[in-house]
All heavy atoms as an XYZ file, in Angstrom:
864
protein
N       0.879     -1.106      0.062
C      -0.017      0.019     -0.012
C       0.915      1.159     -0.024
O       1.813      1.337      0.768
C      -0.941      0.053      1.237
C      -1.765      1.318      1.173
S      -2.810      1.372      2.785
C      -4.119      0.335      2.427
N       0.487      2.179     -0.807
C       1.241      3.436     -0.931
C       1.041      4.305      0.335
O       0.028      4.312      0.906
C       0.868      4.102     -2.267
C       2.021      5.220     -2.574
C      -0.449      4.724     -2.210
C       2.057      5.633     -3.989
N       1.970      5.173      0.647
C       1.882      6.099      1.752
C       1.603      7.494      1.350
O       1.699      7.782      0.119
C       3.173      6.094      2.499
O       4.176      6.743      1.790
N       1.171      8.205      2.364
C       0.838      9.750      2.018
C       2.076     10.341      1.483
O       1.970     11.192      0.507
C       0.380     10.407      3.344
C      -0.928      9.852      3.862
C       0.332     11.868      3.167
C      -2.135     10.102      3.037
N       3.217     10.119      2.089
C       4.451     10.749      1.669
C       4.790     10.339      0.180
O       5.160     11.175     -0.627
C       5.660     10.412      2.527
C       5.562     11.090      3.882
C       5.455     12.680      3.811
O       6.155     13.325      2.965
O       4.464     13.166      4.394
N       4.606      9.089     -0.139
C       4.835      8.777     -1.500
C       3.946      9.362     -2.477
O       4.324      9.782     -3.559
C       4.757      7.166     -1.687
C       5.835      6.362     -0.998
C       5.523      4.866     -1.054
O       4.655      4.479     -0.339
O       6.272      4.198     -1.735
N       2.621      9.521     -2.143
C       1.710     10.139     -2.929
C       2.142     11.683     -3.261
O       2.105     12.081     -4.342
C       0.401     10.037     -2.330
C      -0.402      8.739     -2.442
C      -1.690      8.791     -1.639
C      -0.599      8.358     -3.930
N       2.613     12.341     -2.129
C       3.001     13.640     -2.286
C       4.155     13.822     -3.283
O       4.146     14.666     -4.022
C       3.437     14.217     -0.863
C       2.291     14.526      0.116
C       2.742     15.165      1.409
C       1.833     15.429      2.337
N       2.296     15.917      3.633
N       5.002     12.869     -3.135
C       6.285     12.939     -4.065
C       5.941     12.644     -5.518
O       6.494     13.113     -6.372
C       7.270     11.834     -3.509
C       8.037     12.148     -2.319
C       8.913     11.004     -1.893
C       9.475     11.170     -0.618
N      10.341      9.999     -0.074
N       4.787     12.147     -5.728
C       4.263     11.721     -7.012
C       3.324     12.785     -7.507
O       2.681     12.670     -8.573
C       3.674     10.326     -7.052
C       4.685      9.278     -6.822
C       4.154      7.956     -6.697
C       5.241      6.927     -6.384
N       4.867      5.624     -6.495
N       3.187     13.885     -6.929
C       2.441     15.159     -7.447
C       1.005     15.099     -7.012
O       0.195     15.868     -7.486
N       0.553     14.216     -6.003
C      -0.795     14.168     -5.632
C      -1.172     15.332     -4.605
O      -0.223     15.622     -3.752
C      -1.180     12.885     -4.852
C      -2.541     12.837     -4.246
C      -1.070     11.744     -5.964
N      -2.223     16.047     -4.816
C      -2.661     17.078     -3.851
C      -3.224     16.367     -2.640
O      -4.488     16.375     -2.306
C      -3.598     18.014     -4.563
C      -4.092     19.088     -3.550
O      -3.620     19.288     -2.464
O      -4.993     19.984     -4.083
N      -2.348     15.830     -1.790
C      -2.816     14.991     -0.570
C      -3.654     15.768      0.337
O      -4.655     15.425      0.930
C      -1.544     14.407      0.056
C      -2.014     13.750      1.356
C      -1.012     13.369     -0.814
N      -3.276     17.144      0.562
C      -4.018     17.932      1.611
C      -5.422     18.094      1.168
O      -6.302     17.958      2.072
C      -3.257     19.376      1.635
C      -1.896     19.345      2.360
C      -0.741     18.711      1.474
O      -0.907     18.814      0.255
O       0.159     18.252      2.143
N      -5.758     18.363     -0.076
C      -7.151     18.432     -0.472
C      -7.880     17.182     -0.382
O      -8.991     17.139      0.095
C      -7.223     18.961     -1.916
O      -6.461     20.345     -1.900
C      -8.558     19.178     -2.484
N      -7.275     16.081     -0.862
C      -7.773     14.664     -0.775
C      -8.125     14.337      0.667
O      -9.191     13.917      0.981
N      -7.081     14.627      1.591
C      -7.401     14.347      3.032
C      -8.418     15.147      3.583
O      -9.242     14.724      4.404
C      -6.082     14.500      3.819
C      -5.097     13.387      3.817
C      -3.802     13.846      4.586
C      -5.664     12.325      4.612
N      -8.539     16.445      3.192
C      -9.684     17.296      3.721
C     -11.019     16.653      3.322
O     -11.969     16.802      4.127
C      -9.531     18.697      3.292
O      -9.866     18.744      1.918
N     -11.143     16.039      2.104
C     -12.409     15.412      1.741
C     -12.779     14.236      2.620
O     -13.804     13.708      2.720
C     -12.389     15.123      0.389
C     -12.398     16.402     -0.519
C     -12.588     16.109     -1.965
N     -12.581     17.301     -2.760
C     -11.763     17.654     -3.558
N     -10.858     16.903     -3.949
N     -11.877     18.789     -4.281
N     -11.715     13.757      3.407
C     -11.817     12.526      4.269
C     -11.691     13.076      5.712
O     -11.379     12.085      6.568
C     -10.810     11.514      3.885
S     -11.002     10.686      2.288
N     -12.005     14.251      6.006
C     -11.877     14.725      7.262
C     -10.506     14.474      8.012
O     -10.502     14.153      9.175
C     -13.084     14.287      8.206
C     -13.352     15.043      9.368
C     -14.435     14.121      7.443
N      -9.535     14.444      7.237
C      -8.141     14.361      7.743
C      -7.775     12.781      8.078
O      -6.710     12.577      8.667
N      -8.696     11.919      7.795
C      -8.385     10.558      8.058
C      -7.595      9.943      7.153
O      -8.044      9.434      6.092
C      -9.681      9.740      8.384
C     -10.525     10.276      9.536
C     -11.808      9.553      9.655
C     -12.613     10.206     10.706
N     -12.756      9.477     12.022
N      -6.275      9.686      7.428
C      -5.290      9.188      6.480
C      -5.556      7.606      6.141
O      -5.490      7.375      4.920
C      -3.844      9.305      7.045
C      -3.189     10.568      7.047
C      -1.779     10.537      7.541
O      -1.091      9.517      7.484
O      -1.320     11.603      7.883
N      -6.107      6.955      7.076
C      -6.411      5.555      6.691
C      -7.527      5.395      5.788
O      -7.548      4.653      4.892
C      -6.633      4.690      8.030
C      -7.807      5.277      8.871
O      -8.052      6.429      8.795
O      -8.408      4.410      9.631
N      -8.528      6.289      5.950
C      -9.739      6.268      5.042
C      -9.216      6.731      3.609
O      -9.583      6.122      2.626
C     -10.786      7.157      5.549
C     -12.012      7.413      4.684
C     -12.715      6.095      4.381
C     -13.005      8.401      5.266
N      -8.537      7.877      3.670
C      -8.003      8.391      2.322
C      -7.181      7.230      1.561
O      -7.585      7.084      0.442
C      -7.156      9.634      2.600
C      -6.590     10.223      1.303
C      -7.500     10.762      0.382
C      -5.318     10.252      1.033
C      -6.964     11.398     -0.818
C      -4.747     10.730     -0.143
C      -5.672     11.378     -1.027
O      -5.086     11.899     -2.182
N      -6.236      6.680      2.246
C      -5.479      5.658      1.536
C      -6.298      4.546      1.017
O      -6.112      3.971     -0.073
C      -4.416      5.221      2.443
C      -3.197      6.321      2.711
C      -2.247      5.718      3.857
C      -2.566      6.560      1.419
N      -7.322      4.106      1.896
C      -8.189      3.038      1.508
C      -8.926      3.337      0.234
O      -9.093      2.618     -0.787
C      -9.189      2.688      2.677
C     -10.214      1.591      2.269
C     -11.080      1.304      3.406
C     -12.105      0.320      2.992
N     -13.119      0.048      4.086
N      -9.424      4.662      0.120
C     -10.166      5.158     -0.991
C      -9.295      5.188     -2.209
O      -9.689      4.805     -3.394
C     -10.904      6.352     -0.731
C     -12.063      6.417      0.386
C     -12.489      7.770      0.703
C     -13.186      5.500     -0.207
N      -8.079      5.719     -1.988
C      -7.097      5.828     -3.144
C      -6.888      4.410     -3.734
O      -6.910      4.214     -4.900
C      -5.828      6.522     -2.655
C      -4.681      6.194     -3.706
C      -5.980      8.036     -2.350
N      -6.588      3.461     -2.910
C      -6.344      2.099     -3.364
C      -7.533      1.501     -4.033
O      -7.489      0.880     -5.053
C      -5.880      1.180     -2.265
C      -4.483      1.449     -1.784
O      -3.555      1.580     -2.663
N      -4.178      1.586     -0.504
N      -8.784      1.754     -3.526
C      -9.924      1.234     -4.181
C     -10.031      1.988     -5.626
O     -10.427      1.237     -6.614
C     -11.182      1.602     -3.296
C     -11.377      0.675     -2.137
S     -12.678      1.210     -0.991
C     -14.090      1.063     -2.101
N      -9.855      3.238     -5.668
C      -9.989      3.936     -6.987
C      -8.938      3.508     -7.904
O      -9.451      3.256     -9.151
C      -9.830      5.533     -6.720
N      -7.790      3.304     -7.461
C      -6.759      2.793     -8.499
C      -6.915      1.423     -8.934
O      -6.365      1.066     -9.988
C      -5.336      3.034     -7.758
C      -4.975      4.484     -7.567
C      -3.552      4.557     -6.879
C      -4.994      5.287     -8.863
N      -7.697      0.660     -8.226
C      -7.980     -0.677     -8.642
C      -9.334     -0.946     -9.294
O      -9.796     -2.026     -9.527
C      -7.804     -1.653     -7.490
O      -8.724     -1.490     -6.449
N      -9.976      0.174     -9.528
C     -11.362      0.251    -10.035
C     -11.358     -0.447    -11.438
O     -10.539     -0.213    -12.480
C     -11.864      1.664    -10.220
C     -13.257      1.781    -10.645
O     -13.842      0.906    -11.247
O     -13.983      2.658    -10.105
N     -12.243     -1.441    -11.611
C     -12.336     -2.091    -12.965
C     -12.710     -1.289    -14.105
O     -12.691     -1.623    -15.249
N     -13.193     -0.037    -13.884
C     -13.602      0.855    -14.929
C     -12.332      1.230    -15.830
O     -12.548      1.452    -17.017
C     -14.268      2.158    -14.458
C     -15.570      1.971    -13.938
C     -16.189      3.194    -13.337
C     -17.537      3.109    -12.812
N     -17.550      2.489    -11.522
N     -11.164      1.154    -15.257
C     -10.015      1.389    -16.085
C      -9.888      0.381    -17.186
O      -9.632      0.731    -18.380
C      -8.766      1.393    -15.253
C      -8.479      2.535    -14.428
C      -8.764      2.656    -13.100
C      -7.962      3.690    -14.955
C      -8.674      3.676    -12.274
C      -7.717      4.896    -14.224
C      -8.037      4.826    -12.930
N     -10.066     -0.867    -16.880
C      -9.939     -1.952    -17.888
C     -11.213     -1.885    -18.864
O     -11.042     -2.155    -20.037
C      -9.879     -3.304    -17.191
C      -8.490     -3.624    -16.656
C      -8.143     -2.726    -15.389
O      -9.044     -2.414    -14.608
O      -6.976     -2.450    -15.188
N     -12.386     -1.592    -18.257
C     -13.469     -1.464    -19.178
C     -13.416     -0.453    -20.137
O     -13.716     -0.506    -21.303
C     -14.846     -1.239    -18.191
C     -15.156     -2.330    -17.356
O     -14.655     -3.441    -17.570
O     -15.933     -2.175    -16.329
N     -12.785      0.698    -19.678
C     -12.481      1.815    -20.668
C     -11.652      1.308    -21.887
O     -11.946      1.727    -22.888
C     -11.772      3.012    -19.896
C     -11.409      4.176    -20.671
C     -12.582      4.846    -21.463
C     -10.636      5.297    -19.750
N     -10.648      0.672    -21.560
C      -9.736      0.110    -22.549
C     -10.522     -0.751    -23.594
O     -10.361     -0.561    -24.775
N     -11.407     -1.536    -23.058
C     -12.097     -2.511    -23.876
C     -13.061     -1.638    -24.844
O     -13.232     -1.918    -25.936
C     -12.969     -3.394    -23.007
O     -12.118     -4.204    -22.238
C     -13.964     -4.318    -23.848
N     -13.774     -0.650    -24.245
C     -14.648      0.240    -24.967
C     -13.935      1.135    -25.980
O     -14.402      1.229    -27.085
C     -15.480      1.013    -24.032
C     -16.484      0.273    -23.150
C     -17.382     -0.621    -23.985
O     -17.883     -0.225    -24.957
O     -17.615     -1.832    -23.470
N     -12.779      1.530    -25.661
C     -11.955      2.270    -26.600
C     -11.692      1.409    -27.780
O     -11.668      1.933    -28.972
C     -10.752      2.785    -25.913
C     -10.895      4.003    -24.936
C      -9.615      4.218    -24.209
C     -11.455      5.217    -25.653
N     -11.164      0.230    -27.607
C     -10.821     -0.663    -28.657
C     -12.052     -0.948    -29.458
O     -11.938     -0.989    -30.756
C     -10.241     -2.099    -28.031
C      -8.909     -1.734    -27.539
C     -10.261     -3.103    -29.136
C      -8.292     -2.929    -26.638
N     -13.261     -1.151    -28.891
C     -14.400     -1.434    -29.663
C     -14.919     -0.171    -30.466
O     -15.631     -0.381    -31.340
C     -15.530     -1.943    -28.698
O     -16.142     -0.897    -28.077
N     -14.418      0.997    -30.051
C     -14.850      2.249    -30.698
C     -16.110      2.777    -30.225
O     -16.804      3.754    -30.848
N     -16.641      2.219    -29.048
C     -17.888      2.817    -28.487
C     -17.579      4.034    -27.640
O     -17.241      4.052    -26.518
C     -18.553      1.759    -27.522
C     -19.908      2.191    -27.024
O     -20.154      3.399    -27.068
O     -20.619      1.283    -26.551
N     -17.619      5.306    -28.331
C     -17.205      6.547    -27.693
C     -18.232      6.895    -26.673
O     -17.808      7.623    -25.713
C     -17.013      7.504    -28.777
C     -15.955      7.329    -29.796
C     -15.792      8.513    -30.761
C     -14.622      6.997    -29.277
N     -19.420      6.544    -26.873
C     -20.541      6.949    -25.823
C     -20.214      6.300    -24.496
O     -20.192      6.880    -23.492
C     -21.892      6.556    -26.324
C     -22.381      7.509    -27.480
O     -22.052      8.669    -27.593
O     -23.109      7.035    -28.300
N     -20.101      4.999    -24.591
C     -19.786      4.259    -23.279
C     -18.404      4.595    -22.753
O     -18.143      4.592    -21.550
C     -19.917      2.644    -23.533
C     -20.032      2.028    -22.237
N     -19.394      0.765    -21.943
C     -20.723      2.229    -21.163
C     -19.683      0.327    -20.790
N     -20.419      1.228    -20.164
N     -17.479      4.724    -23.655
C     -16.054      5.260    -23.223
C     -16.184      6.569    -22.609
O     -15.446      6.687    -21.587
C     -15.188      5.371    -24.391
O     -14.989      4.236    -25.130
N     -16.988      7.428    -22.951
C     -17.130      8.774    -22.353
C     -17.759      8.518    -20.891
O     -17.227      9.118    -19.935
C     -18.020      9.740    -23.095
C     -18.434     10.917    -22.443
C     -17.468     11.901    -22.120
C     -19.762     10.992    -21.769
C     -17.841     13.059    -21.354
C     -19.999     12.069    -21.114
C     -19.159     13.104    -20.862
N     -18.729      7.773    -20.806
C     -19.412      7.499    -19.453
C     -18.360      6.899    -18.531
O     -18.287      7.368    -17.391
C     -20.576      6.539    -19.595
C     -21.769      7.142    -20.404
C     -22.734      6.077    -20.644
O     -22.771      4.911    -20.147
O     -23.599      6.395    -21.487
N     -17.560      5.834    -18.909
C     -16.617      5.275    -17.962
C     -15.505      6.357    -17.620
O     -15.163      6.429    -16.492
C     -15.994      4.159    -18.737
C     -16.792      2.918    -18.890
C     -16.220      1.930    -19.813
C     -17.082      2.275    -17.530
N     -15.016      7.098    -18.641
C     -13.988      8.087    -18.448
C     -14.487      9.127    -17.392
O     -13.789      9.623    -16.583
C     -13.515      8.622    -19.706
S     -11.812      9.378    -19.622
N     -15.695      9.594    -17.617
C     -16.268     10.683    -16.842
C     -16.459     10.180    -15.470
O     -16.201     10.965    -14.416
C     -17.581     11.141    -17.450
C     -18.109     12.365    -16.896
N     -19.018     12.356    -15.878
C     -17.807     13.718    -17.118
C     -19.297     13.685    -15.508
N     -18.535     14.335    -16.247
N     -16.897      8.914    -15.226
C     -16.994      8.358    -13.901
C     -15.674      8.274    -13.240
O     -15.592      8.678    -12.015
C     -17.621      7.074    -13.965
N     -14.646      7.828    -13.927
C     -13.295      7.857    -13.272
C     -12.749      9.278    -12.955
O     -12.160      9.430    -11.929
C     -12.239      7.189    -14.236
C     -12.450      5.628    -14.378
C     -11.620      5.171    -15.536
C     -11.972      4.897    -13.172
N     -13.085     10.192    -13.859
C     -12.658     11.581    -13.542
C     -13.215     12.130    -12.224
O     -12.563     12.759    -11.453
C     -13.142     12.487    -14.724
C     -12.866     13.919    -14.514
C     -13.564     14.715    -15.714
C     -13.457     16.166    -15.406
N     -14.328     17.029    -16.450
N     -14.531     11.797    -11.990
C     -15.139     12.157    -10.644
C     -14.455     11.566     -9.485
O     -14.102     12.254     -8.498
N     -14.221     10.311     -9.494
C     -13.642      9.664     -8.373
C     -12.162      9.986     -8.138
O     -11.720     10.463     -7.118
C     -13.615      7.992     -8.584
C     -12.826      7.412     -7.501
C     -15.100      7.595     -8.634
N     -11.463     10.117     -9.217
C      -9.994     10.457     -9.147
C      -9.823     11.874     -8.784
O      -9.034     12.272     -8.009
C      -9.291     10.240    -10.552
C      -9.362      8.690    -10.896
C      -7.818     10.624    -10.595
C      -8.766      7.767     -9.856
N     -10.763     12.733     -9.233
C     -10.717     14.174     -8.942
C     -11.058     14.455     -7.410
O     -10.418     15.177     -6.790
N     -12.089     13.644     -6.924
C     -12.429     13.878     -5.515
C     -11.291     13.420     -4.609
O     -11.221     13.977     -3.540
C     -13.624     13.144     -5.306
C     -14.925     13.799     -5.572
O     -15.032     15.029     -5.555
N     -15.892     13.100     -6.048
N     -10.440     12.466     -5.113
C      -9.284     12.120     -4.179
C      -8.055     12.981     -4.507
O      -7.053     12.740     -3.867
C      -8.970     10.612     -4.472
C     -10.103      9.646     -4.008
C      -9.791      8.271     -4.486
C     -10.178      9.676     -2.429
N      -8.178     13.877     -5.432
C      -7.086     14.830     -5.786
C      -5.821     14.121     -6.192
O      -4.759     14.524     -5.990
C      -6.667     15.717     -4.581
O      -7.963     16.542     -4.287
N      -6.006     13.029     -7.073
C      -4.888     12.384     -7.616
C      -4.456     13.114     -8.826
O      -4.700     12.622     -9.994
C      -5.266     10.920     -7.858
C      -5.666     10.077     -6.672
C      -6.207      8.680     -6.977
C      -4.597      9.965     -5.719
N      -3.876     14.254     -8.779
C      -3.693     15.273     -9.780
C      -3.013     14.710    -11.053
O      -3.566     14.988    -12.146
C      -2.903     16.440     -9.172
O      -3.523     16.728     -7.935
C      -2.940     17.587    -10.148
N      -1.951     14.036    -10.938
C      -1.413     13.646    -12.232
C      -2.376     12.688    -13.130
O      -2.325     12.844    -14.311
C      -0.049     12.741    -11.850
C       0.198     13.199    -10.382
C      -1.143     13.600     -9.931
N      -3.000     11.793    -12.508
C      -3.929     10.956    -13.174
C      -5.145     11.702    -13.558
O      -5.677     11.527    -14.696
C      -4.301      9.742    -12.166
C      -5.200      8.623    -12.797
C      -4.504      8.100    -14.090
C      -5.439      7.555    -11.808
N      -5.613     12.621    -12.794
C      -6.754     13.460    -13.010
C      -6.575     14.255    -14.291
O      -7.476     14.324    -15.089
C      -7.128     14.367    -11.856
C      -8.279     15.214    -12.102
C      -9.523     14.766    -12.031
C      -8.073     16.685    -12.360
C     -10.720     15.646    -12.278
C      -9.204     17.506    -12.511
C     -10.446     16.931    -12.456
O     -11.464     17.827    -12.627
N      -5.421     14.773    -14.490
C      -5.184     15.683    -15.611
C      -5.218     14.831    -16.901
O      -5.812     15.361    -17.836
C      -3.785     16.328    -15.436
C      -3.701     17.410    -14.363
O      -4.691     17.863    -13.827
O      -2.597     17.741    -13.925
N      -4.695     13.610    -16.863
C      -4.796     12.796    -18.122
C      -6.275     12.316    -18.365
O      -6.601     12.295    -19.603
C      -3.892     11.709    -17.982
C      -2.451     11.991    -17.901
C      -1.864     12.564    -19.163
O      -2.234     12.247    -20.256
O      -0.991     13.474    -19.088
N      -6.983     12.028    -17.392
C      -8.279     11.568    -17.497
C      -9.235     12.834    -18.096
O      -9.966     12.603    -18.978
C      -8.835     10.975    -16.262
C      -8.205      9.596    -15.974
C     -10.388     10.736    -16.296
C      -8.506      8.928    -14.633
N      -8.950     14.035    -17.537
C      -9.642     15.126    -17.994
C      -9.441     15.325    -19.512
O     -10.525     15.597    -20.225
C      -9.321     16.321    -17.206
S     -10.053     16.569    -15.643
N      -8.175     15.243    -19.921
C      -7.943     15.386    -21.352
C      -8.647     14.414    -22.278
O      -9.302     14.671    -23.267
C      -6.457     15.338    -21.590
N      -8.642     13.151    -21.754
C      -9.369     12.149    -22.572
C     -10.987     12.338    -22.359
O     -11.582     12.252    -23.456
C      -8.984     10.746    -22.034
C      -9.822      9.649    -22.836
S      -9.472      7.960    -22.324
C      -7.863      7.639    -23.169
N     -11.379     12.756    -21.398
C     -12.809     12.982    -21.164
C     -13.279     13.978    -22.090
O     -14.363     13.819    -22.720
C     -13.215     13.386    -19.697
O     -12.705     12.434    -18.778
C     -14.643     13.572    -19.501
N     -12.580     15.124    -22.294
C     -13.002     16.199    -23.218
C     -13.001     15.671    -24.696
O     -13.975     16.004    -25.361
C     -12.222     17.375    -22.965
C     -12.405     18.054    -21.615
C     -13.906     18.225    -21.301
O     -14.727     18.840    -22.180
O     -14.447     17.824    -20.299
N     -12.040     14.862    -25.015
C     -12.054     14.406    -26.425
C     -13.217     13.434    -26.576
O     -13.853     13.514    -27.666
C     -10.657     13.777    -26.678
C      -9.549     14.767    -26.843
C      -8.302     14.185    -27.344
C      -7.260     15.221    -27.505
N      -7.528     16.241    -28.397
N     -13.479     12.535    -25.661
C     -14.653     11.714    -25.821
C     -15.966     12.498    -25.768
O     -16.859     12.091    -26.405
C     -14.549     10.654    -24.617
C     -13.415      9.576    -24.763
C     -13.389      8.796    -23.538
C     -13.758      8.695    -25.970
N     -16.046     13.451    -24.993
C     -17.209     14.347    -24.854
C     -17.576     14.828    -26.224
O     -18.697     14.936    -26.688
C     -17.018     15.420    -23.865
C     -18.273     16.416    -23.698
C     -18.025     17.554    -22.903
N     -17.333     17.317    -21.585
C     -17.868     16.972    -20.373
N     -19.152     16.662    -20.434
N     -17.124     16.824    -19.364
N     -16.494     15.250    -27.033
C     -16.578     15.791    -28.353
C     -16.755     14.738    -29.343
O     -16.850     15.006    -30.529
C     -15.574     16.760    -28.673
C     -15.620     18.000    -27.703
O     -16.574     18.517    -27.441
N     -14.509     18.570    -27.339
N     -16.679     13.475    -28.976
C     -16.728     12.291    -29.857
C     -15.745     12.353    -30.955
O     -16.037     12.098    -32.085
C     -18.168     12.106    -30.428
C     -19.306     12.007    -29.441
C     -19.124     10.913    -28.485
N     -20.335     10.712    -27.646
C     -20.507     11.226    -26.413
N     -19.586     11.963    -25.839
N     -21.550     10.962    -25.699
N     -14.535     12.763    -30.564
C     -13.436     12.818    -31.557
C     -13.055     11.385    -31.954
O     -12.664     10.621    -31.145
C     -12.163     13.558    -30.945
C     -12.518     15.029    -30.620
C     -11.327     15.790    -30.206
O     -10.123     15.395    -30.545
O     -11.433     16.767    -29.472
N     -12.965     11.264    -33.222
C     -12.528      9.952    -33.946
C     -11.041      9.895    -33.996
O     -10.468     10.294    -35.091
C     -13.248      9.773    -35.255
C     -14.761      9.749    -35.164
C     -15.316      8.401    -34.518
O     -14.633      7.371    -34.663
N     -16.378      8.428    -33.914
N     -10.338      9.573    -32.885
C      -8.981      9.554    -32.861
C      -8.492      8.277    -32.325
O      -9.298      7.543    -31.761
C      -8.307     10.725    -32.125
C      -8.682     10.642    -30.659
C      -8.651     12.092    -32.729
C      -7.954     11.634    -29.673
N      -7.167      8.015    -32.339
C      -6.613      6.771    -31.714
C      -6.349      7.071    -30.308
O      -5.400      7.984    -30.013
C      -5.356      6.373    -32.488
C      -4.594      5.167    -31.876
O      -5.148      4.593    -30.851
O      -3.546      4.872    -32.439
N      -7.022      6.622    -29.391
C      -6.870      6.911    -27.971
C      -5.804      6.007    -27.244
O      -5.588      6.260    -26.077
C      -8.340      6.736    -27.302
C      -9.240      7.647    -27.614
C     -10.204      7.644    -28.683
C      -9.334      8.980    -26.889
C     -11.097      8.589    -28.910
C     -10.328      9.946    -27.156
C     -11.110      9.714    -28.181
O     -12.050     10.763    -28.446
N      -5.213      5.203    -27.976
C      -4.342      4.183    -27.372
C      -3.190      4.874    -26.577
O      -2.829      4.363    -25.484
C      -3.771      3.174    -28.448
O      -3.055      3.778    -29.368
N      -2.619      5.894    -27.040
C      -1.410      6.561    -26.375
C      -2.007      7.213    -25.086
O      -1.296      7.151    -24.147
C      -0.629      7.479    -27.227
O      -1.424      8.557    -27.699
N      -3.116      7.867    -25.195
C      -3.644      8.466    -23.902
C      -4.069      7.491    -22.966
O      -3.691      7.706    -21.722
C      -4.973      9.323    -24.331
C      -4.658     10.443    -25.247
S      -6.243     11.358    -25.665
C      -6.460     12.392    -24.194
N      -4.656      6.398    -23.253
C      -4.918      5.267    -22.449
C      -3.751      4.707    -21.856
O      -3.893      4.382    -20.568
C      -5.879      4.230    -23.165
C      -6.275      3.135    -22.342
C      -7.157      3.322    -21.190
C      -5.836      1.879    -22.555
C      -7.531      2.295    -20.443
C      -6.141      0.830    -21.711
C      -7.059      0.993    -20.580
O      -7.430      0.062    -19.849
N      -2.738      4.469    -22.593
C      -1.532      3.901    -22.068
C      -0.936      4.806    -20.974
O      -0.345      4.401    -20.033
C      -0.411      3.772    -23.113
O      -0.901      2.636    -23.999
N      -0.933      6.149    -21.265
C      -0.397      7.047    -20.265
C      -1.171      7.114    -19.032
O      -0.600      7.059    -17.866
C      -0.441      8.502    -20.858
C       0.089      9.539    -19.972
C       1.519      9.494    -19.961
C       2.074     10.817    -19.205
N       3.435     10.689    -19.022
N      -2.576      6.970    -19.106
C      -3.412      6.804    -17.850
C      -3.044      5.556    -17.064
O      -2.871      5.613    -15.913
C      -4.843      6.800    -18.328
C      -5.394      8.227    -18.664
C      -5.736      6.228    -17.176
C      -6.609      8.369    -19.360
N      -2.880      4.361    -17.772
C      -2.570      3.147    -17.086
C      -1.095      3.256    -16.439
O      -0.865      2.918    -15.299
C      -2.555      1.975    -17.965
C      -3.897      1.670    -18.475
C      -3.843      0.402    -19.327
C      -4.964      1.391    -17.387
N      -0.144      4.009    -17.068
C       1.151      4.188    -16.603
C       1.161      4.900    -15.297
O       1.803      4.680    -14.259
C       2.090      4.818    -17.647
C       3.491      5.241    -17.217
C       4.155      6.030    -18.269
O       3.961      5.742    -19.500
O       4.859      6.961    -17.819
N       0.374      6.059    -15.267
C       0.315      6.952    -14.122
C      -0.328      6.115    -12.972
O       0.054      6.183    -11.793
C      -0.460      8.252    -14.453
C       0.492      9.076    -15.447
C      -0.687      9.054    -13.146
C      -0.285     10.212    -16.043
N      -1.404      5.491    -13.282
C      -2.094      4.556    -12.313
C      -1.181      3.607    -11.561
O      -1.161      3.524    -10.466
C      -3.272      3.918    -12.971
C      -4.052      2.987    -11.894
C      -5.167      2.268    -12.554
N      -4.756      1.230    -13.321
C      -5.444      0.133    -13.529
N      -6.649     -0.031    -12.984
N      -5.098     -0.950    -14.160
N      -0.372      2.968    -12.360
C       0.597      2.049    -11.855
C       1.629      2.763    -11.079
O       1.939      2.338     -9.858
C       1.306      1.368    -12.976
O       0.351      0.609    -13.733
C       2.503      0.323    -12.499
N       2.022      3.888    -11.416
C       3.040      4.694    -10.468
C       2.352      5.188     -9.182
O       3.039      4.958     -8.130
C       3.575      5.876    -11.359
C       4.481      5.481    -12.380
C       5.082      6.767    -13.085
C       5.951      6.346    -14.234
N       6.372      7.604    -15.056
N       1.169      5.508     -9.325
C       0.541      6.014     -8.094
C       0.270      4.906     -7.108
O       0.133      5.041     -6.021
C      -0.731      6.829     -8.426
C      -0.602      8.040     -9.100
C      -1.898      8.731     -9.381
C       0.241      8.947     -8.312
N      -0.041      3.717     -7.711
C      -0.380      2.572     -6.884
C       0.769      2.016     -6.185
O       0.718      1.072     -5.358
C      -1.206      1.453     -7.603
O      -0.339      0.844     -8.575
N       2.019      2.415     -6.488
C       3.160      1.897     -5.965
C       3.514      0.543     -6.538
O       4.512     -0.120     -5.925
N       2.862      0.082     -7.534
C       3.314     -1.232     -8.166
C       4.535     -1.172     -9.045
O       4.846     -0.164     -9.634
C       2.179     -1.733     -8.849
O       1.034     -1.840     -8.115
């Protein structure tokens, strides 16, 4: 399990995330771990491959909300960029954006 200090070093706005958890570090870390292991990440990849931009948008937007509430800034920034492209139904190759999201998720999870 990743620590508060490790998250800070990786660019996470831990203070804001903790404030949303009433300062409870154990709760915050539990929620971070749950968010980073959310199956929606893999579902997003599947939908992107299938070309279903509507469902991809729904998944990406849901992840954006969870990741944003936890102030996982590096991951949030990448998810926001993808969310906007999907919102506009841009017909592009999302593979590099998706790979970057997974890479940051792995770094934040401490794996």
